[in-house]
KEZA-730590 format. One record per residue (C-alpha): residue number from 1; z, y, x. Coordinates in nm, 4 decimals. Layout:
N
baba->NUM, zz->Z, yy->Y, xx->X
...
// end
This chain:
124
baba->1, zz->3.9055, yy->-6.2129, xx->-4.6412
baba->2, zz->3.5527, yy->-6.2316, xx->-4.4847
baba->3, zz->3.5208, yy->-6.3681, xx->-4.1340
baba->4, zz->3.5607, yy->-6.0788, xx->-3.8924
baba->5, zz->3.3098, yy->-6.0134, xx->-3.6149
baba->6, zz->3.5915, yy->-6.0535, xx->-3.3633
baba->7, zz->3.6943, yy->-6.3963, xx->-3.4942
baba->8, zz->3.3327, yy->-6.5081, xx->-3.5247
baba->9, zz->3.2628, yy->-6.4048, xx->-3.1657
baba->10, zz->3.5809, yy->-6.5780, xx->-3.0446
baba->11, zz->3.4774, yy->-6.8939, xx->-3.2312
baba->12, zz->3.1294, yy->-6.8951, xx->-3.0777
baba->13, zz->3.2604, yy->-6.8340, xx->-2.7259
baba->14, zz->3.5138, yy->-7.1153, xx->-2.7635
baba->15, zz->3.2395, yy->-7.3527, xx->-2.8795
baba->16, zz->3.0274, yy->-7.2631, xx->-2.5755
baba->17, zz->3.3337, yy->-7.3227, xx->-2.3538
baba->18, zz->3.3889, yy->-7.6626, xx->-2.5133
baba->19, zz->3.0255, yy->-7.7671, xx->-2.4715
baba->20, zz->3.0351, yy->-7.6637, xx->-2.1064
baba->21, zz->3.3672, yy->-7.8336, xx->-2.0417
baba->22, zz->3.2804, yy->-8.1626, xx->-2.2101
baba->23, zz->2.9345, yy->-8.1842, xx->-2.0553
baba->24, zz->3.0811, yy->-8.1355, xx->-1.7082
baba->25, zz->3.3443, yy->-8.4046, xx->-1.7610
baba->26, zz->3.2070, yy->-8.7569, xx->-1.7563
baba->27, zz->3.5084, yy->-8.9190, xx->-1.9152
baba->28, zz->3.5532, yy->-9.2928, xx->-1.9485
baba->29, zz->3.7762, yy->-9.2344, xx->-2.2509
baba->30, zz->3.5486, yy->-9.1970, xx->-2.5505
baba->31, zz->3.6606, yy->-9.1354, xx->-2.9080
baba->32, zz->3.3311, yy->-9.1611, xx->-3.0938
baba->33, zz->3.2342, yy->-9.3725, xx->-3.2638
baba->34, zz->3.5910, yy->-9.4569, xx->-3.3642
baba->35, zz->3.7099, yy->-9.7882, xx->-3.2308
baba->36, zz->3.4537, yy->-9.8108, xx->-2.9529
baba->37, zz->3.5321, yy->-9.8329, xx->-2.5848
baba->38, zz->3.3231, yy->-9.8440, xx->-2.2725
baba->39, zz->3.2947, yy->-10.1829, xx->-2.1092
baba->40, zz->3.4084, yy->-10.2264, xx->-1.7509
baba->41, zz->3.0417, yy->-10.2528, xx->-1.6477
baba->42, zz->2.9636, yy->-9.9210, xx->-1.8201
baba->43, zz->3.2624, yy->-9.7539, xx->-1.6548
baba->44, zz->3.1519, yy->-9.8820, xx->-1.3123
baba->45, zz->2.8023, yy->-9.7391, xx->-1.3618
baba->46, zz->2.9447, yy->-9.4046, xx->-1.4730
baba->47, zz->3.1512, yy->-9.3850, xx->-1.1541
baba->48, zz->2.8296, yy->-9.4221, xx->-0.9538
baba->49, zz->2.6890, yy->-9.1047, xx->-1.1097
baba->50, zz->2.9244, yy->-8.8961, xx->-0.8972
baba->51, zz->2.7263, yy->-9.0118, xx->-0.5929
baba->52, zz->2.3936, yy->-8.8995, xx->-0.7399
baba->53, zz->2.3902, yy->-8.5229, xx->-0.7935
baba->54, zz->2.0431, yy->-8.5223, xx->-0.9529
baba->55, zz->2.1356, yy->-8.7883, xx->-1.2104
baba->56, zz->2.4728, yy->-8.6220, xx->-1.2732
baba->57, zz->2.3055, yy->-8.2841, xx->-1.3333
baba->58, zz->2.0507, yy->-8.4398, xx->-1.5694
baba->59, zz->2.3206, yy->-8.6200, xx->-1.7675
baba->60, zz->2.5275, yy->-8.3008, xx->-1.7931
baba->61, zz->2.2261, yy->-8.1091, xx->-1.9257
baba->62, zz->2.1464, yy->-8.3825, xx->-2.1788
baba->63, zz->2.5095, yy->-8.3974, xx->-2.2929
baba->64, zz->2.5324, yy->-8.0176, xx->-2.3290
baba->65, zz->2.2025, yy->-8.0018, xx->-2.5186
baba->66, zz->2.3083, yy->-8.2811, xx->-2.7540
baba->67, zz->2.6434, yy->-8.1154, xx->-2.8255
baba->68, zz->2.4770, yy->-7.7771, xx->-2.8824
baba->69, zz->2.2231, yy->-7.9359, xx->-3.1190
baba->70, zz->2.5000, yy->-8.0877, xx->-3.3295
baba->71, zz->2.6876, yy->-7.7550, xx->-3.3437
baba->72, zz->2.3658, yy->-7.5753, xx->-3.4383
baba->73, zz->2.3028, yy->-7.8258, xx->-3.7193
baba->74, zz->2.6568, yy->-7.7701, xx->-3.8481
baba->75, zz->2.6011, yy->-7.3952, xx->-3.8531
baba->76, zz->2.2720, yy->-7.4451, xx->-4.0408
baba->77, zz->2.4669, yy->-7.6356, xx->-4.3080
baba->78, zz->2.7333, yy->-7.3657, xx->-4.3258
baba->79, zz->2.4700, yy->-7.0901, xx->-4.3380
baba->80, zz->2.2922, yy->-7.2741, xx->-4.6201
baba->81, zz->1.9537, yy->-7.2898, xx->-4.4453
baba->82, zz->1.9511, yy->-7.6715, xx->-4.4670
baba->83, zz->2.1021, yy->-7.9089, xx->-4.7202
baba->84, zz->2.2691, yy->-8.2446, xx->-4.6688
baba->85, zz->2.1880, yy->-8.5402, xx->-4.8922
baba->86, zz->2.3490, yy->-8.5171, xx->-5.2331
baba->87, zz->2.4852, yy->-8.2173, xx->-5.4165
baba->88, zz->2.5535, yy->-7.9179, xx->-5.1946
baba->89, zz->2.7087, yy->-7.5893, xx->-5.2946
baba->90, zz->2.7542, yy->-7.4380, xx->-4.9475
baba->91, zz->3.0488, yy->-7.3335, xx->-4.7371
baba->92, zz->3.2171, yy->-7.0005, xx->-4.6856
baba->93, zz->3.4231, yy->-6.9287, xx->-4.3731
baba->94, zz->3.6965, yy->-6.6717, xx->-4.4075
baba->95, zz->3.9697, yy->-6.5277, xx->-4.1904
baba->96, zz->4.3151, yy->-6.6460, xx->-4.2873
baba->97, zz->4.5728, yy->-6.3907, xx->-4.3862
baba->98, zz->4.8837, yy->-6.3673, xx->-4.1714
baba->99, zz->5.0947, yy->-6.5280, xx->-4.4456
baba->100, zz->4.8479, yy->-6.8107, xx->-4.5212
baba->101, zz->4.8829, yy->-7.1706, xx->-4.4094
baba->102, zz->4.6171, yy->-7.4394, xx->-4.4312
baba->103, zz->4.6953, yy->-7.7463, xx->-4.6348
baba->104, zz->4.6604, yy->-8.0740, xx->-4.4447
baba->105, zz->4.3773, yy->-8.1892, xx->-4.6735
baba->106, zz->4.1717, yy->-7.8912, xx->-4.5522
baba->107, zz->4.1719, yy->-7.9978, xx->-4.1871
baba->108, zz->3.8077, yy->-8.0599, xx->-4.0970
baba->109, zz->3.8873, yy->-8.2125, xx->-3.7580
baba->110, zz->4.0879, yy->-8.4851, xx->-3.9328
baba->111, zz->3.8267, yy->-8.5408, xx->-4.2030
baba->112, zz->3.5590, yy->-8.5883, xx->-3.9374
baba->113, zz->3.7086, yy->-8.9108, xx->-3.8022
baba->114, zz->3.8401, yy->-9.0217, xx->-4.1431
baba->115, zz->3.4881, yy->-9.0236, xx->-4.2884
baba->116, zz->3.3229, yy->-9.2250, xx->-4.0109
baba->117, zz->3.3740, yy->-9.5516, xx->-4.2006
baba->118, zz->3.2075, yy->-9.4010, xx->-4.5077
baba->119, zz->2.9123, yy->-9.2862, xx->-4.2983
baba->120, zz->2.8832, yy->-9.6254, xx->-4.1336
baba->121, zz->2.8910, yy->-9.8031, xx->-4.4716
baba->122, zz->2.6197, yy->-9.5735, xx->-4.6095
baba->123, zz->2.3975, yy->-9.6364, xx->-4.3061
baba->124, zz->2.4102, yy->-10.0157, xx->-4.2870
// end
């Protein structure tokens, strides 16, 4: 079933909410790249940002812009207006029927972290 305007709008609004939320939260707990952590020195410097409203605002804007750029690039791939390296046949987003369930191998959020090692190997 084609993606409905209502679901598409809900998706876009949720993405904007996520970008806003994550860019306003300067978390010390990072998950990307997998296996990396902030050093104690980095954490200490991040804590200092709360005392500098100009620097904090700039960092929030940079973080939001970076996140939005990545999302935009993903949508360009889905829309087929840009192609990744290798063979590319495109992607089609559809609404799920009420009786449908996704198979675990279709979970993009899991695949994202699972493929980091492959990306890293290809970019050494």
